[in-house]
N, C-alpha and C positions, 0 to 999 in steps of 0.2 A: 244177705244184706241185712244190715241191722234198720229195723224198721216199727216202728209203735202203729200197728194195725190197727187201733181204736182211735189215733189222731193222725190220721195224714196228711196235715197241715202242719205237723211238728218239724220246726227248720232244723232240726238235728237227725232227722230221717235221711237214709240212703234213697237214691231215687232211680226209678227203672221206667224207661220209656219203649215203648214197643211200635218201633219205627214201620216196621211191616205190618200195618193196621189190620189188615184183613185176617190175621191170625186172633184178630178177639176174642172169639171164644176160649179158646186156649189161655187168655191173659184173664179172664172173667173165671174159669176153673180154678186157676191157680189161686187168685184172691180169695174163692171161695175154701178153696182148703185150707189157706193162711189164717181162715176165721173172720175173714171182712163181712162176709155175709152168709146166711143160711144156703146150703149146696141147692136147696129146691126151689130157689129163685133163678137158677139157671134156666130153668123151663121157660122163662120170661124173654128169652133171647129173641131180639129184633123186633118185640112188640111194640106198639105204638105208646104204651103207658110203663114202658120200662126204661131204665137207663142202661141196659145191657144193650147198646146197638151196634147196626152190624160192623162198623169200624168206630174204635173208641172216641168219645167227646168227652169233657171236663162235667157232664152233668153225672158221670160214673167219679165219685169224690177221688178215686184212688189214682184216678189219670191227672197227670200235670198238662198236657196239651193235647187237643184231638191228633189223629193221625190218620194214615190211610192214604192220604196224598204221599205219594212215595218218594223217598230220598230227603225227609226233611228231620228226620229225627236226630242224626248225629249233630246238626247244629245247633237243636234245642238242649240238647246235651251237654254242649259246648259251652252255651249261655248260662245253664245251671251250674257247672263244673267251676267256670269262670267266677261266677257270684260268689261259690261256696270259699274256693282258694283266696280270693281277692278281694273281695267287698267283704264278707260276713266273717272270714277267717273261722269257718267252721269246718270239721273233718269229716265230713259225708263224702261219700261217692256215688257217683253217677254212672248207670249201666245202660248200655242203648243195644238192643237188639236189632240187627237189620236182616235185611234179605240180600240174598245175592245178586238177584235181579235188579234191585233198586239201586245197588253199589255203582251201577254204571251211571247215575244221575252224575251230573258235575256237582252240584252242591254238595254232596256227599265228599268229594274231594277238595271242596273250598274249605269245608269243617277240618278235613283232617289235616289240610296245611295248616291252617291257624289254631288248631289244638296243640300242635307240636311247637309251633312259634311260640304260645302261652307257657309251655312246659306243662300243661295240665295233666299230672300224674294220678290226677282222682277223677279220670275220665277212664271207661273202660266201654269199647265197642266190642260187641259180639257178633260177627257172620255166620247166619243160619245159610252155609253150602250146600243146599240139596240139588244143586243144578238143574232145576226146574222153574221155567218161569212160569206166566199163566196160559202163554200158547205154542211154548215150544222149550227147548232147552236152554239155558242161560248160555251169557259169553264165555265165559271160561269153565264150565261145566264142574266137574270133581276137581278140577287143578287148582286145589288149594294153596299151593306154594305161590301161585302168581299173585295171590291175595297178599301172602305174607311179603313177597318182593315188594309190592306195591304200597306196603302199609310202611315197612321200613324204610323205602327208600321217601317217604313223606318224615320220617322222623320219630316213627310210633315203635315200641316194642311188639313184637308181633309173635303170637304162637300158634301152631297147628295143632289141632286135636281131632279125635274121633267123636263127634257130636252124639254118641249114641253109649261111650263108655263113663258112666258117673266117675270113676275114679279120675280119669284124665280130666273130665270138666272142674273137680275140685280142687285138681292140682293147678291147674292154668289160672281159677280165680285167686287162690293162694300167692301164686308167683306174681300175680297182677298186684297184689297189696304190697308187695316189697320193692315194685320198682320204684325208682325215683325220678323225677326230670321229665317222664315222658308219658304220655297218652300210651295205654295198652289196647290192642288189637287182638282177639282169640278168634280163630276162623275154625268152625266148627262144621266138619264133614259131617254131612247127615243123608238120611234117604226119606225122601217123601213118602209117606206110608207105610213107614217102619214096621213091622210086627205083624202087618196083613196081608197076605201073599199074593192077594189079586189086584192089590195098592201099591206095592212097595215098587218105587223109580217109576211108575208108569204115568204118563201124560192123561191128560184129559180129566183129570179129577180136581183142579183148580178151582175153590168155593163150590164143588157139587158136594150136596149130602148123600149118604148111600140110601139106599130104597129100603122102606121098611119090610119085614119078612125075611126071605130067606138068603138076602144080600146082608143086611145087616147083622142078623144073627150068627150068620159065617164069619163075620169080622170078629164080632164079641168074642166068639168060641176062640178063636186064635189067640185074640188077644190074653183070655184067660189062663190059658197054659202058657203065658211068659211069665217068669218069676221076676219081679219088677222089685221084691223088697218092701218093706214098710216107706212109703213116700210120707207118711205123716212126721213134722217137725216143728218145732218152736223156732219162730222167729225172735231173734235177739232184739231188744229196743235198745235205742241209741244212747250213747253216754249225753249229758246235759250241761257240759261247760259252759261257763258261761259268756200370717200373710205380709206378706214384707210387698214394699212397692219393687217396680223395674225402675230400671234408668229414666232419668228425666231429660225432655228436649224442650226446644226453644222454638217455637211457634216460627214457619217459616225455614227451620232448618233443613239442609239435605242431608238427609239420609236414607241409605239402602234398607228397606225390610229385613234382606237377608243379614246385614250388618245389626240391626236393632235384634234380630234373634239371638244372634250368639251371646250379643249383651246380656238380655232379658236371661236366658238360660245360665249363665253364670251367675247371675245373682240370685237365681231360681234355686241353684245349687248349692248359695252358701246358707240357705235357708230349709232346703229339705234334703236332708241325706239320702231318700231313696232315689233320687233324680240321676240317673246315668246316660251318658251320651255314647251315642256309636255313631260311624263316619265312613265314607267308603274312599278313603283318598283324594277327598274333595274339600278337606276341612278350612283350607284358606281362602276356597270360594263360598262355602255355606257359613264360613262364619262358627263352625262348630269348635275352631280352635281357640277360640276365647273361653270356652267352658274348659276345654284340655289344659290350658294355661293355669285356669283357676283350679280345675279338681284334676290333676294329671291320674289318679287313683281311682276315678270313676269315669277313666275316658276309655273306648275302647275302640282300637283302630280296625275298620275289619278290612282294609284295603280294596282291592277292583272286585268284588265278590258279595255283591246285593243280596243274594237269595241267602247265603248263608249270614250276611248280615241280619236281615229281617228273624231269620231260623234263632240268631244267639238271641235276638231282643226277646223273641218268645219265651225262650229259657230264662232270661232275667226277670222278666214278667212275672212268670210262674212262681219264681221265689221271693215276689212282694216288691221288685225294684219297678220304678216307674222310667221304660228308656224311651230317648227321644232318638230316632233313627233318621238322620240327615244326608242328602245326596242330592243330586239334580234331579228334578222332578221326573225327567225324563227315562231316569237310571231306575227308577223305582218299579217300570213297567216291568223290567225283568224278573222281579220280586214279586209278582202278583199273585200267584199260587200259593206262597209265603204268606203272602198279607191277607190273603181270603182265609186261609187256616189260621192265622191269628184272630180273625173276628169269629170263626167256630170254635176255637179254644177259649174263648170268653177275655183275650189277653187285653192288658191294660198299658197300649203302645201308643205312642205319637210321632208321625211320618213327618217329616217335613221337607219339603221339594223346593228347589232353588231353581235359578235359572230357568223360568217359566214363559212361554210365549213368545211373540216374533221380538218382543221388546228386547229380549238378550243381544240381536244385533248380528256381528258379523259371523261367529262360529257356525251360524246355519242350520238346517232343519234336525240335524241329528241329535243335537244340543238342546232341542226347545223342548220343555216340557208341553204340549199341546193336548194330551188327552187326559191327564192327571184326575181333573176335576169329575169327570165321566167315570172314571175308574174307581174313584173313592166314592162318588155317589152311588155305586152299584151296591156296596158293603154296605148289608144290615146295622142298623142302629150306629153307623160312622156320623162322625162329626166333621166338616168340612169350614175352616176359618182362611180369610183371604184378606188379609190386613192391607191398609192403603200407606199406612205411614208408621213411624218409630214407634210412636206412644202406642196405637191400638196393635202392634206388634208385640209389643212388650206386655201390654195387659193380656192379651191372647193366650201367650205362650205360659201367662201362669194359669189363665182357665183352664186351657189343655191338660195340663199338671192335675187340675183338681177334678177333672172330669173322667168318670171310671170307664176305659173300651177304648176303641178306635177313634182318634183323632186326627186329622191332614190339617197340616199350617202350609199353605203356599205362598211364598214368599218370591220377592222379584229382584232382578239383578240390578236394575239402574238406580240411582238416588231418585228420590221424590219428597218432595216437601212436608213438612210437619203442618197437619192441617187441625190436630186436636189438642185442646189443654192438657197437663199431664195431669189432671184427676177427673177426666171422663171416664166415665166406668162403659165397661161392654160388657154383653152379656151371650153366652151361648144361646142360640135362636134369635139371637134381634138382629137390628140394622139400624141406620141413622139417615135420618131426612135432614141433609146439608141445606137443599136452597127449597123453598116453598112460597107462594103469594096465591091470592086468590085469583090471579090472572094467569095460571099456569094451563097451557094448552096441554101438554103430555108430561108424561112421567119417564125419566130416562133412569136405569137401573143399573149399576157397576159395581166392580169391584177392583182392589190393585191399582194395577197402572192405568187403568183404564178409568178409573174413577176420577182421575188428576185430568183426564182428556174429556171428560163430562164436565167438570168445573170450568173448563177451558171454555169449551161449546157453551156454559151457561152465559159467561160474560159476554162473547160475542153476540149471541142472540140478544142479551139484556141491551144490548147498545143499539138493537132494531127494534126492539120495544116486542120481543118476542120470548114471554116466559114459561121456564119448563120447573118442574120439581126436580131434582136431583136426590137418589139414593144410595148410599153405601152399603151394598149387601154383604157387609164383611163376613156374616155367615151365611154360607151357603147352604148348609145342611146342617142341621133343620132350618130353613128357610122363616122367615118372619112374615108368614101370609097374610096376619091381621093388617099389619102397615102397609105391606104392599096393593092387599085389596083396599084400605082406603084411602091411600093415593091415588089409584086409577079410577075410584069412583068420583074423585072431585077433581080429575083432569081428563075429562071425556073418555073415559074410559079406554085409554091409548097408552101402553107401555112400550118401551123401546130398551131391549138389555144389550149391554156392552161388554164384551169379554175378552181379552188375549188367549184365546181358547179354540179347538176348534170349534166348528157350527154346532156340532152335535155332541148333546150331553153332557154339557155344563151348567153354568150359570141361567142362561137363556133355556133352557129346557126345564130348570128347575122352576123358574117364573111361570115357565108356560103350563108346566103341570099343576101347580097351584091356582091358576085364574081363569083357566080354558073354559072350566065349567060355568063360570061366571060370566061368559061373553066379552070379556075383557079382549080386545085386540091385540098383539103381542108381537113387534117387530124386533126380530132377533139381529145384531150383528156380532159377527163372530170369523174364524179365519175358515174359507171355505174349498182352501186349495193347500197343497205341500208348498211351504214359502222357501225363498231361496235367503241367502246371505245379501248383508245390507247395513245401511246404519238403522239404529232404533228407528229413529222417527221417519224414514223414507219406507220401512218396512210397515210400521203401523198405518201408514198413508195408503200405502199399496196394497194392505190387506183389508182396509176399509173398516178401523177400529179407529182413527185418529180423531181429534178435535173438528178436523175440517169437514170430515165425514158425517161426524154427527150432525152437525149444524145442518148440512146438507138434507140429511134425513129427516131431523125436526121440520125443515121448512117445508119437505114435499108431504108431510103428513098433517103440518098445521093449515096447508092451504085448505084442505078439504073440511078443517073444523068450523 
């Protein structure tokens, strides 16, 4: 590797990812030998006050992403390699060390397929084929030829070596540098516990330290007898080659927020060259295609492989890009492990889920994102934005890009009317009180499509001289607790939440968590059962979140005020 050890953020550095994160002690020892920090610091391994954690995280500054949830490293490496070759035009190389056990994960082969498709000849994957998993032998054991055939079939240049033969190792890396138009896989046959007679190739030692005393001393004595030569070497340094406004809309204009997302993202790409877009073969539905047409060089087609797509976004984020990852909200659940690992990595990724809720209509429950708010609410320090019209969508896309960290934008399939002026400001952590009076009996809190149902309900109720306060909770997390509490205090301490999401874990629970201690009565309206296909209007009515049902609930509660 070419690496400036004192400047791990140097954009010209080659990159190394330890996908098999449980080998963290070896990683730290290697960096110490390379001069990153004094060797004595290794004795702080796994301590609360140390950044040498049990599995690597980005608290250790020579690590680009957190690893340890297996099968994700190659996807991240793909993203870093893609950024170097196609976006930054830099000649750095990316090395990913994988375990043979984790190579049964589907995400590894999603990454293998995409790396070949994009001809990433700056990417090298190394398989540590030691034939032992945590609890038993791996699927292919020491049949390294089976790994070679698989990578070869996926379009890689595959090399098999003895992983304990330094000459073969160096020759393989030299060969890899000469390969053009293909990623390289080095399959290294190794023996777990090599060099210690009572450990070599034995099961039952995964993650288990040697006991101090006779056991440890015996192992060290056997290792001292092995002539490993001088392992100290210098690492060569790398070469050093050289707020705008979203789209405007008219009040009352019917525009789907998913369409407004695409338009805003394309405009954002005009003014921010760090913005990149990834989509999983639904770009004509999420409207990510608008960005692709405007900035094809910064668009990554992930095909139908969401786990790999999120891993790629982690790699792009690690290289300073601002990735927007879009697909149906329901399909992001496939990649939830990668999403949580992106948060642990401190990644700067914006997730966008379209086709959320029963309001998508006839496509049926498998396509309806109904768990997504709960999913992202569980991610620490995440931001959740749920715009209701084209103007708020455009503004919030720009706000999300300016926010450092994980953000989720929830978009709607049906068209909804524009309700905000183009100069309306939206802040992360805010909400909008759209209807209020001194006669309000209670407050209805909604977002996205149910906000429009709440506004319809308001008009119906007003005709019967029943007044309600209506809040657009466009930022579900962090929720504007102060505004919600103030509204409740002025409306008999009664709140009604309405959301096109399953009953548990979404907007209703966010509001409930904010006001429960204050004695505010909160009535949640959400989807309580597995829905079925149908027209959007009849589904929203059947599952209790339509304007008609909001009117009924308000009358029921107002009768006791």
